[in-house]
C-alpha positions as CSV (number, residue, x, y, z in Angstrom):
1,M,0.0,0.0,0.0
2,C,1.2,3.6,-0.1
3,T,0.7,7.2,1.1
4,S,1.2,10.4,-0.9
5,V,1.0,14.1,0.0
6,L,1.4,17.6,-1.1
7,Y,2.9,19.6,1.8
8,K,2.6,23.4,1.5
9,N,4.5,25.5,3.9
10,G,4.3,29.2,2.9
11,S,6.2,29.6,-0.3
12,Y,7.5,26.0,-0.3
13,S,5.7,23.0,-1.6
14,Y,6.9,19.4,-1.4
15,F,5.3,16.5,-3.2
16,G,6.1,12.8,-2.7
17,R,5.1,9.5,-1.2
18,N,5.8,6.4,0.8
19,L,6.1,3.2,-1.3
20,D,4.8,0.3,0.9
21,L,5.4,-3.2,-0.5
22,Q,6.2,-6.6,0.7
23,Y,9.2,-6.9,-1.6
24,P,11.8,-4.6,-3.0
25,M,11.2,-3.5,-6.7
26,G,14.8,-2.7,-7.6
27,N,13.9,0.9,-8.4
28,E,16.4,3.6,-9.0
29,V,16.3,7.4,-8.9
30,M,15.6,8.1,-12.6
31,V,15.7,11.4,-14.6
32,T,14.1,11.6,-18.0
33,P,15.9,14.5,-19.8
34,R,14.0,16.9,-22.1
35,N,15.1,15.3,-25.4
36,M,14.6,11.6,-24.6
37,P,11.8,10.4,-26.9
38,L,8.8,9.0,-25.1
39,K,7.3,6.2,-27.3
40,F,3.8,5.1,-26.4
41,R,2.0,1.9,-27.3
42,N,-0.5,3.7,-29.5
43,G,2.3,4.8,-31.8
44,M,2.5,8.3,-30.5
45,E,6.0,9.8,-29.8
46,I,6.8,12.9,-27.8
47,K,10.4,14.0,-28.7
48,E,10.7,17.1,-26.5
49,H,9.2,17.6,-23.0
50,P,10.0,19.0,-19.6
51,A,12.6,16.9,-17.7
52,M,11.1,14.7,-15.0
53,V,12.5,12.8,-11.9
54,G,11.2,10.1,-9.7
55,M,11.7,6.5,-8.6
56,A,11.4,4.1,-11.5
57,L,12.3,0.9,-13.3
58,A,13.5,0.8,-16.9
59,P,13.3,-2.9,-17.9
60,D,13.9,-2.2,-21.5
61,G,16.2,0.7,-21.0
62,D,14.2,3.3,-22.9
63,F,10.9,3.8,-21.2
64,P,10.7,4.6,-17.4
65,L,8.1,2.8,-15.3
66,Y,7.6,5.7,-12.8
67,F,6.1,4.9,-9.4
68,E,5.9,8.7,-9.0
69,A,7.6,11.6,-10.8
70,M,7.8,15.4,-10.8
71,N,8.6,17.6,-13.8
72,E,10.5,20.9,-14.0
73,S,7.3,22.8,-14.4
74,G,6.4,21.9,-10.8
75,V,3.8,19.2,-11.3
76,G,4.0,15.9,-9.4
77,I,2.1,12.6,-9.9
78,A,2.2,9.5,-7.7
79,G,0.5,6.2,-8.5
80,L,-0.9,4.3,-5.5
81,N,-2.3,0.8,-5.2
82,F,-6.0,0.7,-5.7
83,P,-6.8,-3.1,-5.6
84,K,-10.2,-4.4,-6.6
85,M,-11.4,-0.9,-7.5
86,A,-9.4,0.3,-10.4
87,V,-11.1,-0.3,-13.8
88,Y,-9.0,-0.3,-16.9
89,K,-10.7,-0.4,-20.3
90,K,-10.2,-2.7,-23.4
91,E,-10.7,0.1,-25.8
92,I,-11.0,3.9,-25.9
93,E,-14.2,5.2,-24.4
94,E,-16.8,7.0,-26.6
95,G,-16.2,10.7,-26.8
96,K,-12.4,10.4,-26.0
97,T,-9.6,10.2,-28.4
98,L,-6.5,9.1,-26.4
99,G,-5.9,5.7,-24.9
100,L,-2.9,5.1,-22.6
101,A,-1.7,2.2,-20.5
102,S,-1.6,2.9,-16.8
103,F,2.2,2.9,-16.8
104,E,2.2,5.6,-19.5
105,L,-0.1,8.0,-17.7
106,I,2.6,9.7,-15.5
107,P,5.2,10.4,-18.3
108,Y,2.5,11.5,-20.7
109,L,0.9,14.0,-18.3
110,L,4.2,15.3,-17.1
111,S,5.3,15.9,-20.7
112,K,2.2,18.1,-21.2
113,C,1.2,19.8,-18.0
114,K,2.4,22.8,-16.0
115,S,-0.5,23.0,-13.5
116,V,-3.4,21.1,-12.0
117,D,-5.7,22.9,-14.5
118,D,-3.6,21.5,-17.3
119,L,-3.9,18.0,-15.8
120,K,-7.7,18.3,-15.6
121,K,-7.9,19.3,-19.3
122,E,-5.7,16.4,-20.4
123,I,-7.4,13.8,-18.2
124,A,-10.8,14.7,-19.7
125,D,-9.7,13.1,-23.1
126,I,-7.9,10.0,-21.7
127,T,-9.0,6.4,-21.4
128,V,-6.7,4.2,-19.3
129,L,-6.3,0.9,-21.1
130,D,-5.7,-2.6,-19.8
131,T,-2.3,-2.8,-21.5
132,A,0.6,-4.7,-19.9
133,F,4.2,-3.4,-20.1
134,S,5.3,-7.0,-20.6
135,T,4.6,-10.5,-19.5
136,Q,6.6,-9.8,-16.4
137,Y,5.0,-6.5,-15.7
138,Q,1.2,-6.8,-15.8
139,P,-1.0,-3.7,-15.2
140,S,-1.1,-2.7,-11.6
141,P,-4.4,-1.4,-10.2
142,L,-3.7,2.3,-9.4
143,H,-5.2,5.6,-8.6
144,W,-3.2,8.8,-8.5
145,L,-2.5,11.9,-6.5
146,M,-1.6,14.8,-8.8
147,A,-0.4,18.2,-7.7
148,D,1.2,21.5,-8.4
149,K,2.6,23.9,-5.8
150,N,-0.9,25.1,-4.9
151,S,-3.4,22.3,-5.0
152,S,-3.9,18.6,-5.7
153,I,-6.5,16.2,-7.2
154,A,-7.2,12.5,-6.7
155,V,-7.8,10.7,-10.0
156,E,-9.5,7.3,-10.0
157,P,-10.1,4.9,-12.9
158,L,-13.7,3.6,-12.3
159,E,-16.4,2.0,-14.5
160,E,-17.5,5.5,-15.6
161,G,-14.0,6.4,-16.6
162,L,-11.3,8.6,-15.1
163,V,-12.9,10.5,-12.2
164,V,-11.2,13.6,-10.9
165,H,-11.7,14.8,-7.3
166,D,-10.5,18.2,-6.0
167,N,-8.4,17.2,-2.9
168,I,-8.4,20.0,-0.3
169,L,-6.7,17.6,2.2
170,N,-3.7,17.1,-0.2
171,C,-3.2,13.4,0.7
172,L,-4.1,10.0,-0.6
173,T,-3.7,6.4,0.5
174,N,-5.4,3.4,-1.1
175,C,-8.9,1.9,-0.8
176,P,-11.7,2.8,-0.6
177,E,-12.5,5.4,-3.2
178,F,-11.5,9.0,-2.4
179,P,-15.0,10.3,-1.4
180,D,-15.3,7.6,1.2
181,Q,-11.9,8.4,2.6
182,Y,-12.7,12.1,2.7
183,Y,-16.0,11.6,4.6
184,N,-14.4,9.2,7.0
185,F,-11.8,11.9,7.7
186,C,-14.6,14.3,8.5
187,N,-15.7,12.0,11.4
188,Y,-12.6,13.3,13.2
189,I,-13.5,17.0,12.8
190,N,-13.2,17.6,16.6
191,N,-9.6,16.3,16.9
192,T,-6.9,19.0,17.2
193,G,-3.2,19.3,17.6
194,S,-3.7,22.3,20.0
195,Y,-3.5,22.1,23.8
196,P,-6.6,20.1,25.0
197,V,-9.7,21.9,26.2
198,N,-12.4,20.3,28.3
199,R,-15.4,20.2,26.1
200,I,-17.1,17.0,27.4
201,A,-18.0,18.6,30.8
202,P,-16.8,22.3,30.7
203,K,-18.4,23.1,34.1
204,L,-16.1,20.5,35.8
205,D,-12.4,21.0,36.6
206,L,-11.3,17.8,34.8
207,D,-7.6,16.8,34.9
208,I,-5.7,17.3,31.7
209,Y,-3.2,14.6,32.6
210,S,-1.4,14.6,29.2
211,T,-0.7,17.0,26.3
212,A,-1.9,15.8,22.9
213,M,-5.3,14.7,24.3
214,G,-6.9,16.6,21.4
215,S,-5.5,13.9,19.1
216,Y,-7.1,11.1,21.1
217,G,-9.0,8.7,18.8
218,I,-6.9,9.4,15.7
219,P,-6.4,5.9,14.1
220,G,-3.1,4.2,14.7
221,G,-3.3,1.3,12.3
222,V,-1.3,0.9,9.1
223,D,-4.4,0.0,7.0
224,S,-5.2,2.5,4.3
225,A,-8.2,4.1,5.9
226,S,-6.3,4.7,9.2
227,R,-3.3,6.1,7.4
228,F,-5.5,8.5,5.4
229,V,-6.8,10.0,8.6
230,R,-3.5,10.0,10.4
231,V,-1.5,11.6,7.5
232,G,-4.3,14.1,6.9
233,F,-4.2,15.1,10.6
234,T,-0.4,15.3,10.7
235,L,-0.1,17.1,7.3
236,N,-2.8,19.7,7.9
237,N,-1.5,20.5,11.4
238,A,2.2,20.5,10.5
239,R,4.3,23.6,11.6
240,A,7.7,24.5,10.3
241,K,9.8,27.6,9.7
242,E,9.4,28.9,6.2
243,T,12.8,27.7,4.9
244,D,13.6,25.0,2.5
245,T,15.6,22.9,5.1
246,D,12.8,23.1,7.7
247,T,10.2,22.3,5.1
248,L,12.1,19.3,4.0
249,T,12.7,18.1,7.5
250,Q,9.0,18.5,8.4
251,Y,8.0,16.7,5.2
252,F,9.9,13.6,6.1
253,H,8.4,13.7,9.7
254,I,4.9,13.8,8.1
255,M,5.7,10.8,6.0
256,Q,7.3,8.9,8.9
257,S,3.9,9.3,10.8
258,V,2.5,6.7,8.4
259,A,5.5,4.6,7.6
260,Q,5.2,0.8,8.0
261,S,7.7,-1.2,10.1
262,N,8.6,-4.8,9.5
263,G,6.2,-7.0,11.4
264,T,3.1,-4.7,11.4
265,N,1.5,-5.7,8.1
266,Q,1.5,-9.3,6.9
267,T,0.0,-9.8,3.4
268,E,-2.1,-12.7,2.1
269,D,1.0,-14.3,0.7
270,K,2.6,-14.4,4.2
271,L,5.1,-11.7,3.4
272,W,5.6,-8.5,5.5
273,E,4.9,-5.2,3.9
274,I,7.2,-2.3,4.8
275,T,7.9,1.2,3.6
276,Q,10.4,0.4,1.0
277,Y,11.2,4.1,0.4
278,T,10.1,7.6,1.1
279,C,10.7,10.3,-1.5
280,G,9.9,14.0,-1.8
281,C,10.6,16.8,-4.3
282,N,10.7,20.6,-4.0
283,L,8.3,21.5,-6.7
284,A,10.0,24.8,-7.3
285,T,13.6,23.7,-7.5
286,Q,13.1,20.0,-8.6
287,D,15.5,19.0,-5.9
288,F,14.7,15.3,-5.2
289,Y,15.2,13.6,-1.8
290,W,14.7,10.0,-0.6
291,T,15.2,7.6,2.3
292,T,14.9,3.8,2.2
293,Y,13.8,1.3,4.9
294,N,17.5,0.3,5.5
295,N,19.0,3.7,5.0
296,Q,17.2,6.5,6.9
297,Q,19.7,9.2,6.0
298,I,18.1,11.7,3.6
299,N,19.8,11.5,0.2
300,G,19.4,14.3,-2.3
301,L,19.8,15.1,-6.0
302,H,20.1,18.6,-7.5
303,V,18.3,17.6,-10.7
304,K,18.8,21.0,-12.4
305,D,22.6,20.6,-12.1
306,L,22.4,17.6,-14.5
307,D,22.5,17.7,-18.3
308,L,18.8,17.9,-18.8
309,D,19.1,18.3,-22.6
310,G,20.2,14.7,-23.1
311,T,18.5,11.9,-25.0
312,E,19.0,9.0,-22.6
313,L,17.7,8.1,-19.1
314,I,19.9,9.2,-16.2
315,M,19.9,6.6,-13.4
316,F,21.2,6.6,-9.8
317,P,21.3,3.5,-7.6
318,V,19.5,3.6,-4.3
319,S,21.7,2.7,-1.4
320,E,20.3,0.2,1.2
321,E,23.3,0.5,3.5
322,Q,22.5,2.4,6.7
323,A,24.5,5.6,7.1
324,V,25.4,6.3,10.7
325,N,27.0,9.5,11.8
326,F,29.5,8.4,14.5
327,L,31.0,11.1,16.7
328,N,34.2,9.3,17.5
């Protein structure tokens, strides 16, 4: 399962996600430069586009399978598991002209869009098709959090097609559908991060025996509905100085609030799901950061310092060796 957020802190906006899986995918940090041709299964080719960065696989070496990515125009998209609910089509829907495989949606939209408004316009003409990348890589059931520096949308492939929800909470997890997650979140409207106030019996001098009593009842599980409420609470109460470093630090604390530890989530196949990695991107600078389950040090890449006019993928291995800062 997974969690994705847009964290806005004054003039700074970070977008990213936790990737929660029961096995490592072998992903790398991957940069698609501006002049690397993107060849789609429908025969379309985009030869020039904004550069993009994210975690990805490239099984054939020339088309990135992005789990999430952000472009240099400040748009980010993350694909999250949406099992038993995602509906991909066999053919292009009536009234639409563009069919894309689910793995093509991120690079296509990031090649075209500079804002959430652009995303909405492009999505209106797209049908997501049930097309496999290969025999090894079958279509994954996904829905997507998409964002620019100001706002986000949740996009879900349902029987009626791609459904777009404005997302004022700026977070997404997995099942159920976004409206159900949103209204479940509203059940916790009385929770607060502020110092607790006696509302249950205001005429009585009740003991406030602990700080954070305003958060009592926020779900603590790692299931997707619990994570949605918890990350929504943490994200929308987060406080940080308005600097890039403080925003980056707070972003990773937000994501840690819903990270999965080994032994807390056993899957049907008797494996243990963990947060394989956490990544985040400054949508203004395109600086990209990540940690992994086995290496909690924040690693970073100044994407705009690279040769972004190239024609081939730029890949960086992800270290799984824990970095410890010894003082002696």
